matplotlib code that plots the C-alpha trace (Angstrom):
import matplotlib.pyplot as plt

x = [0.0, 1.6, 0.7, 2.0, 3.7, 4.6, 6.8, 7.4, 7.8, 9.7, 8.8, 5.4, 3.8, 0.6, -0.9, -2.5, -1.4, 2.2, 5.1, 4.1, 5.6, 3.5, 3.0, 1.8, 0.0, -0.5, -3.9, -6.8, -10.3, -10.7, -9.2, -9.4, -8.6, -6.3, -4.6, -1.0, 0.0, -1.0, 2.0, 0.0, -3.0, -1.6, -2.5, 0.5, 3.0, 5.4, 7.0, 5.7, 6.1, 4.7, 2.7, 5.5, 8.2, 6.3, 5.7, 9.5, 10.3, 7.9, 9.3, 12.7, 11.0, 9.0, 11.0, 9.4, 5.8, 5.3, 2.3, 0.0, 2.3, 2.2, 1.6, -0.6, -1.7, -2.2, -2.0, -3.5, -6.4, -5.4, -8.9, -8.1, -5.7, -8.0, -6.7, -3.1, -4.1, -6.1, -3.3, -0.7, -2.9, -3.5, 0.2, 0.8, -2.0, -0.5, 2.7, 0.7, 1.2, -1.4, -2.9, -4.5, -6.2, -6.0, -8.9, -11.5, -13.9, -14.5, -14.7, -17.1, -18.7, -16.8, -13.4, -14.2, -15.2, -12.2, -9.8, -11.7, -11.8, -8.0, -8.0, -7.6, -8.2, -9.7, -8.5, -11.4, -11.2, -14.6, -13.9, -17.2, -20.7, -22.7, -22.8, -22.3, -18.9, -17.7, -18.6, -17.3, -14.0, -13.3, -15.2, -16.8, -20.0, -20.8, -22.8, -19.6, -18.3, -21.6, -21.5, -18.0, -18.9, -22.0, -19.8, -17.1, -19.7, -21.1, -17.6, -16.8, -13.8, -12.7, -12.7, -10.9, -12.3, -10.1, -11.3, -9.1, -10.2, -9.8, -10.5, -13.6, -14.6, -15.6, -14.3, -17.7, -19.6, -22.6, -20.4, -18.6, -21.9, -23.2, -19.9, -20.4, -23.9, -23.0, -20.1, -22.4, -24.4, -21.5, -20.4, -17.3, -15.9, -13.5, -11.7, -12.6, -9.8, -9.6, -6.4, -5.4, -5.0, -1.4, 0.4, 3.6, 2.5, 2.5, 5.9, 4.6, 1.9, 4.4, 6.8, 3.9, 2.7, -0.8, -2.9, -3.2, -6.9, -6.5, -3.1, -4.5, -6.2, -4.6, -3.5, -5.7, -5.2, -4.1, -6.1, -9.2, -8.9, -8.5, -11.7, -13.6, -12.2, -13.9, -17.2, -16.7, -15.9, -18.5, -21.0, -18.5]
y = [0.0, 3.3, 6.9, 10.2, 12.3, 16.0, 16.2, 15.3, 17.3, 15.5, 17.4, 19.1, 20.8, 22.3, 19.3, 17.5, 16.7, 16.4, 16.2, 14.7, 13.3, 15.0, 13.6, 16.1, 14.2, 15.2, 16.1, 18.3, 18.6, 22.1, 25.4, 27.5, 31.2, 31.2, 27.8, 27.7, 24.6, 25.2, 23.0, 20.0, 20.4, 18.3, 14.6, 13.6, 15.7, 14.7, 11.3, 7.8, 5.9, 2.7, 2.8, 0.6, 3.1, 6.0, 4.1, 3.3, 7.0, 7.8, 5.2, 7.0, 9.7, 7.4, 8.5, 12.0, 10.7, 11.1, 13.0, 12.1, 12.6, 10.5, 10.8, 13.2, 12.9, 16.4, 17.7, 18.4, 16.2, 12.8, 11.3, 11.5, 8.6, 6.9, 3.3, 4.4, 6.5, 3.7, 1.2, 3.6, 4.2, 0.5, -0.2, 2.7, 1.4, -2.0, -0.3, 1.6, 5.0, 7.7, 8.8, 12.1, 13.0, 16.7, 17.0, 19.2, 16.2, 16.6, 12.9, 10.1, 8.3, 5.2, 7.0, 8.7, 5.5, 3.6, 6.0, 6.9, 3.3, 3.6, 7.3, 8.5, 12.2, 14.2, 17.8, 19.2, 22.4, 24.1, 26.7, 28.6, 28.2, 28.5, 26.9, 30.3, 30.8, 27.3, 27.7, 31.2, 30.8, 27.0, 25.4, 23.1, 22.4, 22.9, 19.7, 17.7, 19.2, 18.3, 14.8, 14.1, 15.1, 12.8, 9.9, 10.8, 11.0, 7.6, 6.1, 7.6, 9.6, 12.8, 16.0, 19.3, 22.0, 24.7, 27.8, 30.4, 33.9, 36.3, 40.1, 41.2, 37.7, 35.8, 37.8, 38.9, 37.9, 36.6, 34.1, 33.0, 32.5, 30.4, 28.4, 27.9, 26.7, 24.3, 22.8, 22.5, 19.8, 17.4, 16.1, 14.5, 18.0, 18.5, 21.6, 24.6, 26.8, 29.9, 30.5, 33.9, 34.4, 34.8, 35.4, 33.4, 31.3, 34.2, 33.2, 29.7, 31.2, 33.4, 30.5, 28.4, 31.3, 31.3, 34.0, 34.2, 35.1, 36.6, 38.1, 41.7, 41.2, 42.2, 39.5, 38.8, 40.7, 38.4, 40.2, 40.2, 36.5, 35.9, 38.0, 35.9, 32.7, 33.6, 33.9, 30.6, 28.8, 30.3, 27.7, 25.0]
z = [0.0, -1.1, -1.0, -2.4, 0.3, 0.0, 3.1, 6.7, 9.9, 12.6, 15.8, 15.3, 18.2, 16.7, 15.0, 17.9, 21.5, 22.5, 20.1, 16.7, 13.5, 10.8, 7.4, 4.7, 2.0, -1.6, -3.2, -2.1, -3.6, -2.2, -3.1, 0.0, -0.5, 2.5, 1.9, 3.3, 1.3, -2.4, -3.2, -1.9, -4.2, -7.1, -6.6, -8.7, -6.8, -4.1, -3.7, -3.3, 0.0, 1.3, 4.6, 6.1, 5.1, 6.6, 9.9, 10.0, 9.7, 12.4, 14.8, 14.8, 16.9, 19.2, 22.2, 21.8, 21.8, 25.5, 27.0, 24.2, 21.2, 18.1, 14.3, 12.4, 8.8, 7.2, 3.7, 1.4, 2.3, 3.7, 3.0, -0.7, -0.1, 2.4, 1.9, 2.5, 5.5, 7.0, 6.5, 8.0, 11.1, 11.5, 11.6, 14.1, 16.3, 16.3, 17.6, 20.3, 18.7, 18.9, 15.5, 14.5, 11.2, 10.1, 7.6, 6.0, 6.1, 2.4, 1.4, 0.8, 3.8, 3.0, 2.9, 6.2, 8.0, 6.6, 8.2, 11.4, 12.6, 13.1, 14.3, 17.9, 17.2, 14.3, 13.7, 11.7, 9.7, 10.1, 7.5, 7.4, 8.9, 5.6, 2.2, 0.7, 2.5, 1.6, -2.1, -2.5, -0.7, -0.8, -3.6, -1.1, 0.8, 4.5, 4.5, 4.2, 7.4, 9.2, 7.7, 8.9, 12.4, 12.3, 11.3, 13.9, 16.6, 15.6, 15.6, 19.0, 17.7, 19.6, 17.5, 17.8, 15.5, 13.9, 12.1, 10.4, 11.1, 8.1, 8.6, 6.8, 5.9, 9.0, 11.9, 13.3, 16.4, 14.4, 12.6, 15.8, 17.6, 14.7, 14.9, 18.7, 18.3, 15.5, 17.5, 20.5, 18.7, 18.9, 22.4, 20.9, 20.0, 22.9, 21.7, 19.6, 18.2, 16.1, 14.1, 12.9, 9.1, 8.2, 4.8, 5.3, 2.4, -0.1, -1.5, -2.3, -4.5, -6.3, -6.9, -8.3, -10.5, -9.1, -7.5, -3.7, -3.4, 0.1, -0.5, -0.4, 2.9, 6.3, 8.7, 11.6, 14.9, 17.6, 20.3, 18.2, 17.6, 21.3, 22.0, 19.5, 21.0, 24.3, 22.6, 20.8, 24.0, 26.1, 27.4, 26.6]

ax = plt.figure().add_subplot(projection="3d")
ax.plot(x, y, z, "-o")
ax.set_aspect("equal")
plt.show()
């Protein structure tokens, strides 16, 4: 079983609990206007690895996987290579290593279930709270997010939600309240995070010769994101 991998990060600290070995996979069905990894979009990019080869790489860092650390699959969208993702997570579980899936939830029910049965934690990007936002800025559908959460709840998989806050797009209290109410429907959501929009990825777009849709927008103010986070996590 092989998959196409963009890159690896050996000691990640923001992709789940503890210190993690992060695998960035190739391919993504969405085109989010603030995407930080446009170089992962191409399903034919990167390099091919077997699940066993990736597990072997991860094992070199096992001594760091204390306090809940482990391996995170990110991307791109890992669910586009669901058979590989499931096989890798199965191997890691057999070795007693914690697994986390960083995903948009944009996949078929079968692909989601295939991977979640070997997943300890799902890091779900809840990009917007309406179909209009998803379609306009991601080329996706809000219903996919809700469906992923339904399946994760059914499977008993813990979820952390993450939402990028972009000035003038979704940085208003009405949106955050809607996000809070939506997340409140799912008892398996154990953490809700807001991430400030940043433009460190601008050089990637330039090198790829493609437009950065949100390149002209200001970065998010940290204090404002923290204020909105209080609203998001009220009554939680």
